[in-house]
C-alpha positions in Angstrom: -17.2 20.2 19.9 -18.3 17.4 22.1 -16.4 14.4 20.8 -18.4 12.0 23.1 -21.7 13.1 21.5 -23.4 10.5 19.3 -22.7 10.7 15.5 -26.5 11.3 15.0 -25.9 14.8 16.2 -23.5 15.5 13.3 -24.5 13.2 10.5 -26.3 14.2 7.3 -29.8 12.6 7.4 -31.2 13.6 4.0 -29.2 11.5 1.7 -29.2 11.2 -2.1 -28.9 7.5 -2.9 -28.7 5.2 -5.9 -29.5 1.5 -6.4 -27.0 -1.0 -7.9 -28.7 -1.1 -11.2 -28.7 2.7 -11.8 -26.8 3.8 -14.9 -23.6 5.9 -14.5 -25.5 8.8 -16.1 -27.6 8.9 -12.9 -24.4 9.2 -10.8 -23.0 11.9 -13.2 -26.2 13.9 -12.8 -26.1 13.7 -9.0 -22.4 14.8 -8.8 -23.0 17.6 -11.4 -26.0 19.0 -9.5 -25.4 18.2 -5.8 -22.7 19.4 -3.4 -21.8 15.9 -2.3 -18.8 13.7 -2.6 -20.3 10.3 -1.7 -23.4 8.5 -2.8 -24.7 5.5 -0.8 -25.9 2.6 -2.8 -29.0 0.9 -1.3 -31.2 -2.0 -2.0 -34.5 -1.8 -0.1 -33.1 0.8 2.4 -30.2 -1.5 3.1 -26.7 -0.2 2.4 -24.9 -2.3 -0.2 -22.1 0.0 -1.2 -20.8 3.5 -1.7 -19.7 5.5 -4.8 -17.3 8.3 -4.2 -16.6 11.2 -6.5 -13.1 9.7 -6.7 -14.5 6.4 -7.9 -16.5 8.2 -10.5 -13.5 10.2 -11.7 -11.5 7.0 -12.1 -14.3 5.6 -14.2 -14.2 8.7 -16.4 -10.4 8.8 -16.6 -9.1 9.0 -20.2 -12.3 10.5 -21.7 -11.3 13.6 -23.7 -13.6 16.2 -25.1 -13.5 15.5 -28.8 -16.8 14.7 -30.5 -15.9 11.0 -30.7 -14.9 10.9 -27.1 -18.3 12.5 -26.1 -20.0 9.6 -27.9 -17.8 7.1 -26.0 -18.6 8.8 -22.7 -22.3 8.9 -23.5 -22.3 5.2 -24.3 -20.4 4.3 -21.1 -22.8 6.4 -19.0 -25.7 4.4 -20.3 -24.2 0.9 -20.3 -22.2 0.7 -17.0 -24.1 0.6 -13.7 -23.4 1.7 -10.2 -22.7 -1.9 -9.3 -19.7 -1.8 -11.7 -17.8 0.8 -9.7 -19.3 0.9 -6.1 -17.1 0.1 -3.1 -18.5 -2.7 -0.9 -17.6 -3.9 2.5 -17.3 -0.4 3.9 -17.1 0.6 7.5 -20.3 1.7 9.1 -21.4 3.0 12.5 -24.7 3.0 14.4 -26.2 6.4 15.1 -25.5 6.0 18.9 -21.8 5.6 18.4 -19.7 8.5 19.7 -18.1 11.1 17.4 -14.6 10.2 18.6 -15.2 6.6 17.2 -15.9 8.2 13.8 -12.8 10.4 14.1 -10.6 7.4 14.9 -11.9 5.6 11.8 -11.2 8.6 9.7 -7.7 8.9 11.1 -6.9 5.2 10.5 -8.3 4.8 7.0 -8.2 6.5 3.6 -11.8 7.3 3.2 -13.8 10.3 4.1 -17.4 9.1 4.6 -19.0 6.6 7.1 -22.5 5.5 6.5 -24.7 5.4 9.6 -26.8 2.2 9.8 -29.3 1.3 12.4 -31.1 -2.1 12.3 -29.7 -2.8 8.8 -31.2 0.5 7.5 -29.2 3.5 6.2 -30.2 6.4 8.4 -27.4 8.9 7.6 -23.8 9.6 6.8 -21.0 11.4 8.5 -18.1 12.8 6.4 -14.9 14.6 7.1 -16.6 17.6 5.5 -19.3 17.5 8.2 -16.7 17.6 10.9 -14.8 20.5 9.3 -18.1 22.4 8.8 -19.0 22.0 12.5 -15.6 23.1 13.6 -15.8 26.2 11.4 -19.3 27.0 12.7 -18.2 26.6 16.3 -15.1 28.8 15.7 -17.3 31.5 14.0 -19.7 31.5 16.9 -16.8 31.8 19.3 -15.4 34.7 17.4 -18.8 36.4 17.1 -19.3 36.0 20.9 -16.0 37.6 21.8 
């Protein structure tokens, strides 16, 4: 893996996003149907926050599976918005930044996703899962070639 390559080579470009006013039911639907762990929050293509699956699980904490609890969960899903749980002030990179810069950020912090922003517009995201997937793909190619 070329650690000096730009993050644009490794980032996910087709992102599922939400807006701050979306209800938590939208977030639940996305996490239930997509294989993602982070949802960028945008306003007019500008990144304003991020909702992680961990943030969402903390929001759900304490909800049991009794009929009454299902009513409570349903009510919370339709009354709380993304803005209530999103993380703001998150680290971002430009698409031209080198992969080793992203790796350094991952190593020094406790989060697993870095939104990629060019000219104030969200253009992608790189996650620790993207890095691991690339390493596995390279290793599989190396094994297949030998």
